[in-house]
DSSP file (Angstrom, degrees, kcal/mol; ACC not computed):
  #  RESIDUE AA STRUCTURE BP1 BP2  ACC     N-H-->O    O-->H-N    N-H-->O    O-->H-N    TCO  KAPPA ALPHA  PHI   PSI    X-CA   Y-CA   Z-CA
    1    1 A M              0   0    0      0, 0.0    41,-2.8     0, 0.0     2,-0.5   0.000 360.0 360.0 360.0 137.7    0.0    0.0    0.0
    2    2 A K  E     -A   41   0A   0     39,-0.2    69,-2.4    69,-0.2     2,-0.4  -0.783 360.0-163.3 -94.0 128.6    1.3    3.5   -0.9
    3    3 A I  E     -AB  40  70A   0     37,-2.9    37,-2.3    -2,-0.5     2,-0.4  -0.929  11.0-141.9-115.7 133.5    1.2    6.1    1.9
    4    4 A F  E     -AB  39  69A   0     65,-3.0    65,-2.3    -2,-0.4     2,-0.5  -0.793  14.2-167.4 -90.9 134.1    1.5    9.8    1.4
    5    5 A V  E     -AB  38  68A   0     33,-2.9    33,-2.4    -2,-0.4     3,-0.3  -0.960  10.9-171.6-124.5 111.4    3.5   11.7    4.1
    6    6 A G  E     +AB  37  67A   0     61,-3.5    61,-1.8    -2,-0.5    31,-0.2  -0.559  58.0  40.0-101.6 166.3    3.1   15.4    4.0
    7    7 A N  S    S+     0   0    0     29,-1.1     2,-0.4     1,-0.2    30,-0.2   0.843  76.5 153.1  65.4  38.4    4.9   18.3    5.9
    8    8 A V        -     0   0    0     28,-2.0     2,-1.2    -3,-0.3    -1,-0.2  -0.781  48.9-131.5 -96.0 138.9    8.3   16.5    5.5
    9    9 A D    >>  -     0   0    0     -2,-0.4     3,-1.5     1,-0.2     4,-1.1  -0.772  23.0-170.3 -88.9  96.5   11.5   18.6    5.5
   10   10 A G  T 34 S+     0   0    0     25,-3.1    -1,-0.2    -2,-1.2    26,-0.1   0.743  81.4  57.5 -62.7 -25.3   13.1   17.0    2.4
   11   11 A A  T 34 S+     0   0    0     24,-0.4    -1,-0.3     1,-0.2    24,-0.1   0.717 120.0  29.3 -76.0 -19.3   16.4   18.7    3.0
   12   12 A D  T <4 S+     0   0    0     -3,-1.5     2,-0.4     2,-0.0    -2,-0.2   0.383 106.2  79.3-122.7   1.7   16.7   17.2    6.5
   13   13 A T     <  -     0   0    0     -4,-1.1    20,-0.1    -5,-0.0    -5,-0.0  -0.945  59.0-158.5-118.8 132.8   14.8   13.9    6.2
   14   14 A T     >  -     0   0    0     -2,-0.4     4,-1.9     1,-0.1     5,-0.2  -0.719  28.9-119.8-105.6 157.3   16.2   10.7    4.7
   15   15 A P  H  > S+     0   0    0      0, 0.0     4,-2.6     0, 0.0     5,-0.2   0.868 116.2  56.4 -59.1 -35.4   14.4    7.7    3.3
   16   16 A E  H  > S+     0   0    0      2,-0.2     4,-2.1     1,-0.2     5,-0.2   0.888 104.9  51.5 -64.3 -39.2   16.1    5.5    5.9
   17   17 A E  H  > S+     0   0    0      2,-0.2     4,-1.7     1,-0.2    -1,-0.2   0.917 112.3  45.5 -64.8 -43.4   14.8    7.7    8.7
   18   18 A L  H  X S+     0   0    0     -4,-1.9     4,-2.2     2,-0.2     5,-0.2   0.907 110.4  53.9 -66.3 -41.0   11.2    7.4    7.3
   19   19 A A  H  X S+     0   0    0     -4,-2.6     4,-1.9     1,-0.2    -2,-0.2   0.904 108.9  49.4 -59.8 -40.8   11.6    3.6    6.8
   20   20 A A  H  < S+     0   0    0     -4,-2.1    -1,-0.2     1,-0.2    -2,-0.2   0.858 109.5  52.3 -66.5 -35.0   12.7    3.3   10.5
   21   21 A L  H  < S+     0   0    0     -4,-1.7    -2,-0.2     1,-0.2    -1,-0.2   0.884 117.8  36.7 -67.1 -38.9    9.7    5.3   11.6
   22   22 A F  H >< S+     0   0    0     -4,-2.2     3,-2.0     1,-0.2     4,-0.4   0.682  95.1  86.8 -87.5 -20.0    7.2    3.1    9.7
   23   23 A A  G >< S+     0   0    0     -4,-1.9     3,-1.4     1,-0.3    -1,-0.2   0.801  77.2  64.3 -56.0 -36.9    9.0   -0.3   10.3
   24   24 A P  G 3  S+     0   0    0      0, 0.0    -1,-0.3     0, 0.0    -2,-0.1   0.699 103.7  50.8 -61.4 -14.6    7.3   -1.0   13.6
   25   25 A Y  G <  S-     0   0    0     -3,-2.0     2,-0.3     1,-0.3    -2,-0.2   0.539 125.8 -56.5-100.6  -9.0    4.0   -1.2   11.7
   26   26 A G  S <  S-     0   0    0     -3,-1.4     2,-0.4    -4,-0.4    -1,-0.3  -0.938  79.2 -32.6 156.2-177.0    5.0   -3.6    9.0
   27   27 A T        -     0   0    0     -2,-0.3    16,-2.5    -3,-0.1     2,-0.6  -0.566  49.8-148.4 -75.8 121.6    7.4   -4.3    6.1
   28   28 A V  E     -C   42   0A   0     -2,-0.4    14,-0.3    14,-0.2     3,-0.1  -0.817  13.9-175.6 -91.5 119.4    8.5   -1.1    4.4
   29   29 A M  E     -     0   0A   0     12,-3.1     2,-0.3    -2,-0.6    13,-0.2   0.880  63.6 -22.9 -82.7 -41.1    9.2   -1.8    0.7
   30   30 A S  E     -C   41   0A   0     11,-1.2    11,-2.9     2,-0.0     2,-0.4  -0.984  49.7-150.0-165.0 160.7   10.5    1.6   -0.3
   31   31 A C  E     -C   40   0A   0     -2,-0.3     2,-0.4     9,-0.2     9,-0.2  -0.998   7.0-169.6-137.6 138.1   10.5    5.3    0.7
   32   32 A A  E     -C   39   0A   0      7,-2.5     7,-2.4    -2,-0.4     2,-0.5  -0.989   8.4-160.7-129.9 122.9   10.9    8.3   -1.6
   33   33 A V  E     +C   38   0A   0     -2,-0.4     5,-0.2     5,-0.2     2,-0.1  -0.901  11.3 177.6-107.8 126.6   11.4   11.8   -0.1
   34   34 A M        -     0   0    0      3,-3.2     5,-0.0    -2,-0.5    -1,-0.0  -0.185  51.8 -73.5-103.5-158.4   10.7   15.0   -2.1
   35   35 A K  S    S+     0   0    0      1,-0.1   -25,-3.1   -25,-0.1   -24,-0.4   0.944 122.1   0.0 -69.3 -48.4   11.0   18.6   -0.9
   36   36 A Q  S    S+     0   0    0    -27,-0.2   -28,-2.0   -26,-0.1   -29,-1.1   0.301 130.4  35.6-126.7   7.7    8.0   18.8    1.4
   37   37 A F  E     -A    6   0A   0    -30,-0.2    -3,-3.2   -31,-0.2     2,-0.3  -0.943  57.8-159.5-152.2 172.2    6.4   15.3    1.1
   38   38 A A  E     -AC   5  33A   0    -33,-2.4   -33,-2.9    -2,-0.3     2,-0.4  -0.958  13.4-134.5-150.2 164.7    7.3   11.6    0.8
   39   39 A F  E     -AC   4  32A   0     -7,-2.4    -7,-2.5    -2,-0.3     2,-0.5  -0.996  15.2-166.8-125.7 134.8    5.8    8.3   -0.2
   40   40 A V  E     -AC   3  31A   0    -37,-2.3   -37,-2.9    -2,-0.4     2,-0.6  -0.986   7.5-154.6-120.7 127.4    6.2    5.1    1.8
   41   41 A H  E     -AC   2  30A   0    -11,-2.9   -12,-3.1    -2,-0.5   -11,-1.2  -0.904  13.8-171.5-103.2 122.6    5.3    1.8    0.3
   42   42 A M  E     - C   0  28A   0    -41,-2.8   -14,-0.2    -2,-0.6     6,-0.1  -0.889  22.8-139.8-115.4 147.2    4.4   -0.9    2.8
   43   43 A R  S    S+     0   0    0    -16,-2.5     2,-0.4    -2,-0.4    -1,-0.1   0.936  84.9  53.1 -69.9 -48.3    3.8   -4.6    2.0
   44   44 A E     >  -     0   0    0    -17,-0.3     4,-1.9     1,-0.1     5,-0.1  -0.755  66.6-149.6 -99.2 133.9    0.8   -5.3    4.2
   45   45 A N  H  > S+     0   0    0     -2,-0.4     4,-2.5     2,-0.2     5,-0.2   0.891  99.1  54.6 -63.3 -40.3   -2.4   -3.2    4.1
   46   46 A A  H  > S+     0   0    0      1,-0.2     4,-2.0     2,-0.2    -1,-0.2   0.915 109.5  46.8 -62.6 -43.3   -3.1   -3.8    7.8
   47   47 A G  H  > S+     0   0    0      2,-0.2     4,-2.4     1,-0.2    -1,-0.2   0.886 111.0  52.5 -64.9 -38.7    0.3   -2.5    8.8
   48   48 A A  H  X S+     0   0    0     -4,-1.9     4,-2.5     2,-0.2    -2,-0.2   0.911 109.1  49.2 -63.8 -42.2   -0.1    0.5    6.6
   49   49 A L  H  X S+     0   0    0     -4,-2.5     4,-2.2     2,-0.2    -1,-0.2   0.886 110.8  50.2 -65.5 -38.0   -3.4    1.4    8.1
   50   50 A R  H  X S+     0   0    0     -4,-2.0     4,-2.5     2,-0.2    -2,-0.2   0.907 111.1  49.8 -63.8 -41.2   -1.9    1.0   11.6
   51   51 A A  H  X S+     0   0    0     -4,-2.4     4,-2.9     2,-0.2     5,-0.3   0.911 109.6  50.8 -64.3 -42.8    1.0    3.3   10.6
   52   52 A I  H  X S+     0   0    0     -4,-2.5     4,-1.5     1,-0.2    -1,-0.2   0.939 113.5  45.1 -60.0 -47.0   -1.4    5.9    9.2
   53   53 A E  H  < S+     0   0    0     -4,-2.2    -2,-0.2     1,-0.2    -1,-0.2   0.905 119.8  40.3 -64.2 -42.1   -3.5    5.9   12.4
   54   54 A A  H  < S+     0   0    0     -4,-2.5    -2,-0.2     1,-0.2    -1,-0.2   0.837 120.7  39.5 -78.0 -33.7   -0.4    6.0   14.7
   55   55 A L  H >< S+     0   0    0     -4,-2.9     3,-2.3    -5,-0.2     2,-0.3   0.603  79.2 110.9-100.7 -11.3    1.8    8.5   12.8
   56   56 A H  T 3< S+     0   0    0     -4,-1.5    11,-0.2    -5,-0.3     3,-0.1  -0.507  95.1  13.7 -64.1 122.2   -0.7   11.1   11.5
   57   57 A G  T 3  S+     0   0    0      9,-2.8    -1,-0.3    -2,-0.3    10,-0.1   0.311  92.9 143.6  92.1  -7.7    0.2   14.2   13.5
   58   58 A H    <   -     0   0    0     -3,-2.3     8,-3.0     7,-0.2     2,-1.0  -0.417  50.9-130.3 -64.6 137.1    3.5   12.8   14.7
   59   59 A E  E     +D   65   0B   0      6,-0.2     6,-0.2     1,-0.2    -1,-0.1  -0.796  30.3 172.9 -94.5 101.5    6.2   15.4   15.0
   60   60 A L  E    S+     0   0B   0     -2,-1.0    -1,-0.2     4,-0.9     5,-0.1   0.864  83.0  22.1 -70.9 -37.1    9.3   14.1   13.2
   61   61 A R  E >  S-D   64   0B   0      3,-0.7     3,-2.3    -3,-0.2    -1,-0.2  -0.960 110.1 -85.6-124.4 145.5   10.9   17.5   13.7
   62   62 A P  T 3  S+     0   0    0      0, 0.0    -2,-0.1     0, 0.0     3,-0.0  -0.262 115.0   9.8 -54.0 128.7    9.7   19.9   16.4
   63   63 A G  T 3  S+     0   0    0      1,-0.1     2,-0.5    -4,-0.0    -4,-0.0   0.493 104.9 101.5  82.1   3.5    6.8   22.0   15.2
   64   64 A R  E <   -D   61   0B   0     -3,-2.3    -4,-0.9   -55,-0.0    -3,-0.7  -0.770  54.1-166.8-123.7  85.8    6.3   19.9   12.0
   65   65 A A  E     -D   59   0B   0     -2,-0.5    -6,-0.2    -6,-0.2    -7,-0.2  -0.565  23.4-123.6 -72.8 128.2    3.4   17.6   12.5
   66   66 A L        -     0   0    0     -8,-3.0    -9,-2.8    -2,-0.3     2,-0.7  -0.424   8.3-142.1 -72.6 145.1    3.3   14.9    9.7
   67   67 A V  E     -B    6   0A   0    -61,-1.8   -61,-3.5   -11,-0.2     2,-0.5  -0.951  26.5-178.1-103.4 113.0    0.2   14.5    7.5
   68   68 A V  E     +B    5   0A   0     -2,-0.7     2,-0.3   -63,-0.2   -63,-0.2  -0.958  15.9 139.1-120.9 118.9    0.0   10.7    7.0
   69   69 A E  E     -B    4   0A   0    -65,-2.3   -65,-3.0    -2,-0.5     2,-0.1  -0.973  57.8 -77.6-152.4 163.0   -2.7    9.3    4.8
   70   70 A M  E     -B    3   0A   0     -2,-0.3   -67,-0.2   -67,-0.2     2,-0.2  -0.438  55.9-111.4 -63.3 134.1   -3.4    6.7    2.1
   71   71 A S        -     0   0    0    -69,-2.4   -69,-0.2    -2,-0.1    -1,-0.1  -0.482  28.8-146.8 -68.7 134.5   -2.1    7.9   -1.2
   72   72 A R        -     0   0    0     -2,-0.2    -1,-0.0    -3,-0.0     2,-0.0  -0.902  14.2-126.2-105.3 128.4   -4.8    8.6   -3.7
   73   73 A P        -     0   0    0      0, 0.0     3,-0.1     0, 0.0    -1,-0.0  -0.363  33.8 -96.7 -69.1 152.1   -4.2    8.0   -7.4
   74   74 A R        -     0   0    0      1,-0.1     3,-0.1     4,-0.0     4,-0.1  -0.464  48.8-102.0 -65.2 136.6   -4.7   10.8   -9.8
   75   75 A P    >   -     0   0    0      0, 0.0     3,-0.6     0, 0.0    -1,-0.1  -0.220  45.2 -92.6 -58.7 152.3   -8.2   10.5  -11.4
   76   76 A L  T 3  S+     0   0    0      1,-0.2     3,-0.1    -3,-0.1     0, 0.0  -0.272 106.2  22.2 -63.8 152.1   -8.3    9.2  -15.0
   77   77 A N  T 3  S+     0   0    0      1,-0.2    44,-1.9    43,-0.1     2,-0.3   0.859  97.0 122.4  58.1  41.0   -8.1   11.6  -17.9
   78   78 A T  E <   -E  120   0C   0     -3,-0.6     2,-0.4    42,-0.2    42,-0.2  -0.883  47.3-150.4-126.5 162.0   -6.5   14.4  -15.9
   79   79 A W  E     -E  119   0C   0     40,-2.8    40,-2.6    -2,-0.3     2,-0.6  -0.989   7.9-144.5-131.0 140.4   -3.3   16.3  -16.3
   80   80 A K  E     -E  118   0C   0     -2,-0.4     2,-0.4    38,-0.2    38,-0.2  -0.937  22.5-166.2-104.9 123.0   -1.1   17.9  -13.6
   81   81 A I  E     -E  117   0C   0     36,-3.0    36,-2.8    -2,-0.6     2,-0.5  -0.907   8.9-150.0-114.8 135.3    0.4   21.2  -14.8
   82   82 A F  E     -E  116   0C   0     -2,-0.4     2,-0.5    34,-0.2    34,-0.2  -0.889  10.6-174.7-103.8 130.5    3.2   23.1  -13.2
   83   83 A V  E     -E  115   0C   0     32,-2.5    32,-2.5    -2,-0.5     3,-0.3  -0.981  14.9-163.8-124.0 117.5    3.4   26.9  -13.4
   84   84 A G  E     +E  114   0C   0     -2,-0.5    30,-0.2    30,-0.2    29,-0.1  -0.378  59.0  41.6 -96.0 174.6    6.6   28.3  -11.9
   85   85 A N  S    S+     0   0    0     28,-0.5     2,-0.4     1,-0.2    29,-0.2   0.861  72.1 167.0  60.5  41.2    7.6   31.8  -10.9
   86   86 A V        -     0   0    0     27,-2.8    -1,-0.2    -3,-0.3    49,-0.0  -0.719  38.1-112.8 -90.0 134.5    4.3   32.6   -9.3
   87   87 A S    >   -     0   0    0     -2,-0.4     3,-1.5     1,-0.1    26,-0.1  -0.303  15.9-126.5 -63.1 146.0    4.1   35.7   -7.1
   88   88 A A  T 3  S+     0   0    0      1,-0.3    -1,-0.1    24,-0.1    24,-0.1   0.691 108.4  68.8 -65.6 -17.7    3.5   35.1   -3.4
   89   89 A A  T 3  S+     0   0    0     49,-0.1     2,-0.4     2,-0.1    -1,-0.3   0.666  79.5  93.1 -75.3 -16.3    0.6   37.6   -3.8
   90   90 A C    <   -     0   0    0     -3,-1.5     2,-0.2    48,-0.1    -4,-0.0  -0.655  67.0-151.9 -81.6 128.3   -1.4   35.0   -5.9
   91   91 A T     >  -     0   0    0     -2,-0.4     4,-2.3     1,-0.1     5,-0.2  -0.602  23.8-116.9 -96.7 160.7   -3.7   32.9   -3.9
   92   92 A S  H  > S+     0   0    0     -2,-0.2     4,-2.7     1,-0.2     5,-0.2   0.908 116.6  49.9 -60.2 -43.1   -4.9   29.4   -4.7
   93   93 A Q  H  > S+     0   0    0      2,-0.2     4,-2.4     1,-0.2    -1,-0.2   0.900 109.5  51.1 -65.8 -40.2   -8.5   30.5   -5.0
   94   94 A E  H  > S+     0   0    0      2,-0.2     4,-1.8     1,-0.2    -1,-0.2   0.924 114.3  43.3 -61.8 -45.5   -7.6   33.4   -7.3
   95   95 A L  H  X S+     0   0    0     -4,-2.3     4,-2.4     2,-0.2     5,-0.2   0.892 111.6  53.8 -68.8 -39.5   -5.6   31.1   -9.6
   96   96 A R  H  X S+     0   0    0     -4,-2.7     4,-2.5    -5,-0.2    -2,-0.2   0.930 108.5  50.0 -59.4 -44.8   -8.3   28.4   -9.5
   97   97 A S  H  X S+     0   0    0     -4,-2.4     4,-0.7     1,-0.2    -1,-0.2   0.896 109.7  52.2 -60.4 -40.7  -10.9   31.0  -10.6
   98   98 A L  H >< S+     0   0    0     -4,-1.8     3,-0.8     1,-0.2     4,-0.2   0.942 114.8  39.9 -61.1 -48.9   -8.6   32.1  -13.4
   99   99 A F  H >< S+     0   0    0     -4,-2.4     3,-1.4     1,-0.2     4,-0.4   0.805 106.6  63.9 -74.8 -28.9   -8.2   28.6  -14.8
  100  100 A E  H 3< S+     0   0    0     -4,-2.5     3,-0.3     1,-0.3    -1,-0.2   0.644  82.9  79.3 -70.7 -12.6  -11.8   27.5  -14.2
  101  101 A R  T << S+     0   0    0     -3,-0.8    -1,-0.3    -4,-0.7    -2,-0.2   0.790 107.2  29.0 -61.1 -25.7  -12.9   30.1  -16.7
  102  102 A R  S <  S-     0   0    0     -3,-1.4     2,-0.3     1,-0.3    -1,-0.2   0.387 130.4 -17.1-118.1   1.4  -11.9   27.6  -19.4
  103  103 A G  S    S-     0   0    0     -4,-0.4     2,-0.4    -3,-0.3    -1,-0.3  -0.958  81.4 -57.4 171.5 171.2  -12.4   24.2  -17.9
  104  104 A R        -     0   0    0     -2,-0.3    16,-1.5    -3,-0.1     2,-0.5  -0.550  41.2-161.9 -75.1 125.6  -12.8   22.1  -14.8
  105  105 A V  E     -F  119   0C   0     -2,-0.4    14,-0.2    14,-0.2     3,-0.1  -0.945   9.4-175.5-108.0 124.4  -10.0   22.4  -12.3
  106  106 A I  E    S+     0   0C   0     12,-2.9     2,-0.3    -2,-0.5    13,-0.2   0.887  72.0   3.9 -86.2 -43.8   -9.9   19.5   -9.8
  107  107 A E  E     -F  118   0C   0     11,-1.6    11,-2.4     2,-0.0    -1,-0.3  -0.989  54.4-173.8-141.2 149.2   -7.1   20.8   -7.6
  108  108 A C  E     +F  117   0C   0     -2,-0.3     2,-0.5     9,-0.2     9,-0.2  -0.869  14.7 177.6-144.1 108.7   -5.0   24.1   -7.5
  109  109 A D  E     -F  116   0C   0      7,-2.5     7,-2.8    -2,-0.3     2,-0.5  -0.956  17.8-153.8-120.4 126.4   -2.2   24.2   -5.0
  110  110 A V  E     +F  115   0C   0     -2,-0.5     2,-0.4     5,-0.2     5,-0.2  -0.872  18.8 177.0 -97.0 125.0    0.3   27.0   -4.5
  111  111 A V  E >   -F  114   0C   0      3,-2.7     3,-0.6    -2,-0.5    -2,-0.0  -0.912  59.8 -45.3-134.7 105.5    3.6   25.9   -3.2
  112  112 A K  T 3  S-     0   0    0     -2,-0.4   -27,-0.2     1,-0.3     3,-0.1   0.873 125.2 -24.5  41.6  68.6    6.5   28.3   -2.7
  113  113 A G  T 3  S+     0   0    0      1,-0.2   -27,-2.8   -26,-0.1   -28,-0.5   0.590 125.4  81.9  81.5   9.9    6.4   30.3   -5.9
  114  114 A A  E <   -EF  84 111C   0     -3,-0.6    -3,-2.7   -29,-0.2     2,-0.4  -0.958  60.7-146.4-141.1 159.9    4.8   27.6   -8.0
  115  115 A V  E     -EF  83 110C   0    -32,-2.5   -32,-2.5    -2,-0.3     2,-0.5  -0.995   4.3-156.9-129.4 137.7    1.3   26.4   -8.7
  116  116 A F  E     -EF  82 109C   0     -7,-2.8    -7,-2.5    -2,-0.4     2,-0.5  -0.965  13.3-167.9-112.4 123.2    0.2   22.8   -9.5
  117  117 A I  E     -EF  81 108C   0    -36,-2.8   -36,-3.0    -2,-0.5     2,-0.6  -0.954   9.6-162.9-117.7 122.2   -3.1   22.5  -11.3
  118  118 A L  E     +EF  80 107C   0    -11,-2.4   -12,-2.9    -2,-0.5   -11,-1.6  -0.922  29.8 159.5-101.9 117.5   -4.9   19.2  -11.7
  119  119 A C  E     -EF  79 105C   0    -40,-2.6   -40,-2.8    -2,-0.6   -14,-0.2  -0.874  44.8 -90.0-136.4 165.5   -7.4   19.5  -14.5
  120  120 A C  E >>  -E   78   0C   0    -16,-1.5     3,-2.1    -2,-0.3     4,-0.5  -0.440  44.0-112.0 -71.4 151.2   -9.4   17.5  -17.0
  121  121 A S  H >> S+     0   0    0    -44,-1.9     3,-1.0     1,-0.3     4,-0.5   0.780 115.3  66.2 -59.5 -27.0   -7.7   16.8  -20.2
  122  122 A S  H 34 S+     0   0    0      1,-0.2     4,-0.3   -45,-0.2    -1,-0.3   0.755 101.0  51.0 -66.0 -21.3  -10.2   19.0  -22.1
  123  123 A S  H <> S+     0   0    0     -3,-2.1     4,-2.1   -19,-0.2     3,-0.3   0.610  87.6  88.0 -86.6 -13.0   -8.8   22.0  -20.1
  124  124 A L  H <X S+     0   0    0     -3,-1.0     4,-2.5    -4,-0.5     5,-0.3   0.890  82.4  52.1 -58.8 -47.7   -5.2   21.2  -21.1
  125  125 A L  H  X S+     0   0    0     -4,-0.5     4,-1.5     1,-0.2    -1,-0.2   0.895 110.7  49.0 -60.2 -40.3   -4.9   23.1  -24.3
  126  126 A F  H  > S+     0   0    0     -4,-0.3     4,-0.6    -3,-0.3     3,-0.3   0.950 111.7  48.4 -62.3 -48.2   -6.2   26.3  -22.7
  127  127 A L  H >< S+     0   0    0     -4,-2.1     3,-0.8     1,-0.2     4,-0.4   0.885 113.3  47.1 -62.5 -38.8   -3.8   26.1  -19.8
  128  128 A L  H 3< S+     0   0    0     -4,-2.5     3,-0.4     1,-0.2    -1,-0.2   0.773 108.1  57.1 -73.2 -24.5   -0.8   25.4  -22.1
  129  129 A S  H 3< S+     0   0    0     -4,-1.5    -1,-0.2    -3,-0.3     4,-0.2   0.531  80.8  88.2 -84.1  -4.8   -1.8   28.3  -24.4
  130  130 A L    X<  +     0   0    0     -3,-0.8     3,-2.0    -4,-0.6     4,-0.5   0.896  57.1 142.1 -62.8 -40.1   -1.8   30.9  -21.7
  131  131 A G  T >> S+     0   0    0     -3,-0.4     4,-1.4    -4,-0.4     3,-0.7  -0.027  71.8   7.3  43.3-122.0    1.9   31.6  -22.2
  132  132 A S  H 3> S+     0   0    0      1,-0.2     4,-2.4     2,-0.2    -1,-0.3   0.735 122.3  68.5 -67.4 -23.2    2.9   35.3  -21.9
  133  133 A W  H <> S+     0   0    0     -3,-2.0     4,-2.0     1,-0.2    -1,-0.2   0.925 102.8  44.4 -62.4 -43.3   -0.6   36.2  -20.7
  134  134 A T  H <> S+     0   0    0     -3,-0.7     4,-2.9    -4,-0.5     5,-0.3   0.875 110.0  56.4 -68.0 -35.3   -0.1   34.4  -17.4
  135  135 A T  H  X S+     0   0    0     -4,-1.4     4,-2.4     1,-0.2    -2,-0.2   0.922 107.8  48.0 -60.6 -42.2    3.4   35.8  -17.2
  136  136 A R  H  X S+     0   0    0     -4,-2.4     4,-2.7     2,-0.2    -1,-0.2   0.908 111.6  50.4 -64.4 -41.0    1.9   39.3  -17.4
  137  137 A L  H  X S+     0   0    0     -4,-2.0     4,-2.4     2,-0.2    -2,-0.2   0.957 113.9  43.3 -61.1 -50.4   -0.7   38.4  -14.7
  138  138 A F  H  X S+     0   0    0     -4,-2.9     4,-2.1     1,-0.2    -1,-0.2   0.861 114.1  51.3 -66.9 -34.3    1.9   37.0  -12.3
  139  139 A T  H  X S+     0   0    0     -4,-2.4     4,-2.0    -5,-0.3    -1,-0.2   0.918 109.2  51.0 -66.7 -42.3    4.2   40.0  -13.0
  140  140 A W  H  X S+     0   0    0     -4,-2.7     4,-0.8     1,-0.2    -2,-0.2   0.928 111.2  47.8 -59.3 -45.0    1.4   42.4  -12.3
  141  141 A R  H >< S+     0   0    0     -4,-2.4     3,-0.7     1,-0.2     4,-0.5   0.879 109.4  54.0 -64.1 -36.5    0.7   40.7   -9.0
  142  142 A R  H >< S+     0   0    0     -4,-2.1     3,-1.3     1,-0.2    -1,-0.2   0.871 102.5  57.5 -65.2 -36.1    4.4   40.8   -8.1
  143  143 A K  H 3< S+     0   0    0     -4,-2.0    -1,-0.2     1,-0.3    -2,-0.2   0.731  98.0  62.3 -66.9 -20.8    4.4   44.6   -8.7
  144  144 A Q  T << S+     0   0    0     -4,-0.8    -1,-0.3    -3,-0.7    -2,-0.2   0.680  89.2  86.3 -77.4 -16.9    1.7   44.9   -6.1
  145  145 A M  S <  S-     0   0    0     -3,-1.3     2,-0.1    -4,-0.5   -58,-0.0  -0.578  92.6-101.9 -83.1 145.1    4.1   43.5   -3.4
  146  146 A P        -     0   0    0      0, 0.0    -1,-0.1     0, 0.0    -2,-0.1  -0.402  41.2-112.8 -63.7 142.7    6.5   45.9   -1.6
  147  147 A K        -     0   0    0     -4,-0.1     3,-0.1     1,-0.1    -4,-0.0  -0.564  27.4-120.8 -78.2 138.1   10.0   45.6   -2.9
  148  148 A P        -     0   0    0      0, 0.0    -1,-0.1     0, 0.0     0, 0.0  -0.419  41.0 -88.7 -71.7 154.7   12.6   44.1   -0.6
  149  149 A P        -     0   0    0      0, 0.0     2,-0.1     0, 0.0     5,-0.0  -0.327  46.8-112.3 -62.7 145.5   15.6   46.4    0.2
  150  150 A S     >  -     0   0    0      1,-0.1     4,-1.0    -3,-0.1     3,-0.3  -0.355  21.9-114.3 -75.0 160.2   18.5   46.1   -2.2
  151  151 A R  H  > S+     0   0    0      1,-0.2     4,-1.2     2,-0.2     3,-0.5   0.877 115.0  56.3 -61.6 -37.8   21.8   44.6   -1.0
  152  152 A S  H  4 S+     0   0    0      1,-0.2    -1,-0.2     2,-0.2     3,-0.1   0.845 106.4  49.5 -66.9 -32.0   23.6   47.9   -1.4
  153  153 A S  H  4 S+     0   0    0     -3,-0.3    -1,-0.2     1,-0.2    -2,-0.2   0.694 115.8  42.9 -80.8 -16.7   21.2   49.7    0.9
  154  154 A T  H  < S+     0   0    0     -4,-1.0    -2,-0.2    -3,-0.5    -1,-0.2   0.510  88.2 111.2-102.6  -6.7   21.5   47.0    3.6
  155  155 A A  S  < S-     0   0    0     -4,-1.2     2,-0.1    -5,-0.1    -5,-0.0  -0.409  76.3-107.6 -69.3 143.1   25.3   46.6    3.4
  156  156 A K              0   0    0      1,-0.1    -1,-0.1    -2,-0.1    -2,-0.1  -0.449 360.0 360.0 -70.5 141.3   27.3   47.8    6.4
  157  157 A K              0   0    0     -2,-0.1    -1,-0.1    -3,-0.1    -2,-0.1   0.420 360.0 360.0 -97.5 360.0   29.3   50.9    5.8
């Protein structure tokens, strides 16, 4: 059974560490750690369900409660699209509304300067055709944010 583990610090968490955390609940077949999440594959369904129940909310690192749940496969006939360089001023709801104008959006998640959009395949051509128009939107939103101080103005004299 494939388990999703969210709120993982990928820079500081190893697959071996996650395997050791899940091992008391059953045989761990593999672990894959990404930047902020991971997947753990366990051999027995019963052990995986025990691990989900026991480890959901567990703090692997202080202040970082894990989100542990059964991994859900992507629905059929859908596409996940990545849009990078998104302004921090853009909200998930704002972007979802923008993309829903042309098709059904199943999920829209903003993660540190990027957005991941899960949509039906009929929406794909529209999303891919946005090109420079989306760049202008995200640039406009970025201009609304206060500019950080330049290095030269913060350098010690």
